[in-house]
C-alpha positions as CSV (number, residue, x, y, z in Angstrom):
1,M,-148.6,68.0,87.3
2,N,-151.0,70.2,85.5
3,K,-154.5,68.8,84.9
4,I,-156.3,70.3,81.9
5,I,-159.8,69.4,80.9
6,L,-160.3,70.6,77.3
7,L,-163.9,69.8,76.4
8,A,-164.3,72.7,74.0
9,I,-161.0,72.1,72.1
10,L,-161.1,68.4,72.1
11,L,-164.8,67.8,71.7
12,P,-164.5,66.1,68.2
13,L,-162.6,63.3,69.9
14,A,-166.0,62.2,71.3
15,A,-166.2,59.8,68.4
16,L,-163.5,57.8,70.2
17,A,-165.7,57.4,73.3
18,V,-169.1,58.9,72.8
19,R,-170.0,61.7,75.2
20,E,-167.2,61.0,77.6
21,P,-165.1,63.9,79.0
22,I,-161.6,64.1,77.8
23,T,-158.8,64.5,80.4
24,V,-155.2,65.5,79.6
25,K,-152.5,65.5,82.2
26,S,-149.0,66.8,81.5
27,Y,-146.3,68.8,83.0
28,A,-146.6,71.6,80.3
29,V,-148.9,72.6,77.5
30,E,-148.6,75.0,74.6
31,I,-151.9,75.8,72.8
32,D,-151.5,77.7,69.5
33,E,-155.1,78.4,68.4
34,R,-154.0,80.2,65.2
35,S,-152.2,77.1,64.0
36,G,-154.6,74.6,65.5
37,I,-151.8,72.7,67.3
38,S,-151.7,71.9,71.0
39,T,-148.5,70.4,72.3
40,Y,-148.4,68.6,75.6
41,T,-145.1,67.6,77.2
42,G,-143.9,65.6,80.2
43,A,-145.5,62.2,81.1
44,V,-148.6,63.1,79.0
45,K,-151.7,61.0,79.7
46,I,-155.0,61.3,77.7
47,T,-158.0,59.5,78.8
48,Q,-161.6,59.4,77.3
49,G,-163.9,56.6,78.1
50,F,-162.1,53.4,77.0
51,L,-159.2,55.3,75.4
52,L,-155.8,55.8,77.0
53,V,-152.8,57.4,75.3
54,K,-149.5,58.0,77.2
55,A,-146.3,59.5,75.8
56,D,-143.5,61.9,76.5
57,K,-145.1,64.4,74.1
58,I,-148.6,64.4,72.4
59,Q,-149.5,67.0,69.7
60,I,-153.2,67.5,68.8
61,F,-154.0,69.0,65.5
62,S,-157.3,70.8,64.8
63,K,-158.9,72.6,61.9
64,D,-162.1,74.6,62.2
65,K,-162.3,73.5,65.9
66,K,-162.4,69.9,64.9
67,I,-159.6,67.4,65.8
68,T,-157.9,66.0,62.7
69,K,-155.1,64.0,64.2
70,M,-153.1,63.2,67.3
71,V,-149.4,62.4,67.4
72,A,-147.9,60.7,70.5
73,T,-144.1,60.6,70.6
74,G,-142.0,58.5,72.8
75,S,-138.5,56.9,72.6
76,K,-136.9,53.6,72.1
77,D,-136.5,53.2,75.8
78,K,-139.9,54.7,76.7
79,P,-142.3,54.3,73.8
80,A,-145.6,55.9,73.3
81,Y,-148.6,53.8,74.5
82,Y,-152.2,53.5,73.1
83,Q,-155.0,51.5,74.5
84,Q,-158.6,51.3,73.5
85,N,-161.5,49.0,74.0
86,Q,-163.5,48.9,70.8
87,D,-167.2,49.3,71.7
88,E,-168.7,47.7,68.6
89,Q,-166.1,44.9,68.4
90,F,-165.8,44.1,72.2
91,H,-162.0,43.8,72.2
92,L,-159.0,45.5,73.5
93,I,-156.3,47.1,71.4
94,K,-152.9,47.9,72.9
95,A,-150.0,49.4,71.0
96,T,-146.5,50.8,71.7
97,A,-144.2,52.6,69.3
98,Q,-141.8,55.5,69.1
99,S,-144.4,57.5,67.3
100,I,-148.2,56.8,67.1
101,T,-150.2,59.0,64.7
102,Y,-154.0,58.7,65.0
103,F,-156.1,60.0,62.2
104,I,-159.4,60.8,64.0
105,D,-161.9,61.0,61.1
106,Q,-160.4,58.0,59.3
107,Q,-160.2,55.9,62.5
108,R,-156.7,54.9,61.3
109,M,-153.3,54.7,63.1
110,H,-149.8,54.8,61.7
111,L,-147.2,53.5,64.2
112,V,-143.4,53.8,63.6
113,G,-140.3,52.6,65.4
114,A,-140.3,49.2,67.4
115,V,-144.0,48.8,67.0
116,N,-145.9,46.2,69.1
117,L,-149.6,45.9,68.6
118,T,-152.0,43.5,70.4
119,Q,-155.6,43.0,69.0
120,R,-157.6,40.5,70.8
121,V,-155.2,37.6,71.1
122,D,-153.2,38.4,68.0
123,F,-149.8,40.1,68.3
124,F,-148.0,42.1,65.6
125,S,-144.6,43.7,65.5
126,G,-142.4,45.5,63.0
127,D,-140.8,48.8,62.1
128,S,-144.0,50.4,61.0
129,V,-147.7,49.4,61.2
130,D,-150.7,50.9,59.6
131,Y,-153.9,50.0,61.4
132,D,-157.4,50.7,60.0
133,I,-159.5,50.4,63.2
134,K,-162.8,50.8,61.5
135,N,-162.2,48.0,59.0
136,D,-160.2,46.0,61.3
137,K,-157.2,45.8,58.9
138,V,-153.4,45.7,59.9
139,V,-150.5,46.2,57.5
140,I,-147.1,45.5,58.9
141,N,-143.8,46.6,57.3
142,K,-140.2,45.6,57.8
143,S,-137.5,48.2,58.5
144,A,-136.4,50.3,55.6
145,D,-132.9,48.7,55.5
146,G,-134.4,45.2,55.7
147,S,-132.7,44.3,59.0
148,Q,-135.9,44.0,61.0
149,R,-138.5,41.6,59.7
150,V,-142.2,41.4,60.6
151,K,-143.4,39.2,63.4
152,F,-146.9,38.2,64.2
153,K,-148.6,35.6,66.4
154,I,-152.2,34.5,65.6
155,K,-154.1,32.5,68.1
156,L,-156.8,30.4,66.5
């Protein structure tokens, strides 16, 4: 398994875990500096401080040497996984989905396909979830054909 430490390319992700090194492990990587897209494949694992992302494939998009978004792609049988302990809010967020898009500057995630999201003791599931991490706001949507409804459990 290749171990790649990409401090220069991924440094803007430091907002996720201040001043912590970023470690990316994968079986293969393709870095296209011209397009600003880095594609990691094969049991990809990204760690930085309290952040952990695992997926079959992760793409990192950058513009002007600044990370703009990260897309983690899994499958129905092996979904992408996201976990982060929010420093300011002192709680753990865990999520699984077939696709997890993390918009770095906006501190917002868009999850699609068999989504499960746990925040503190609350649990949300649906076909797609928009999660505004900074403002602690969750929007859960049913499937496009209406066959899968939204589910949530809130512990008071």
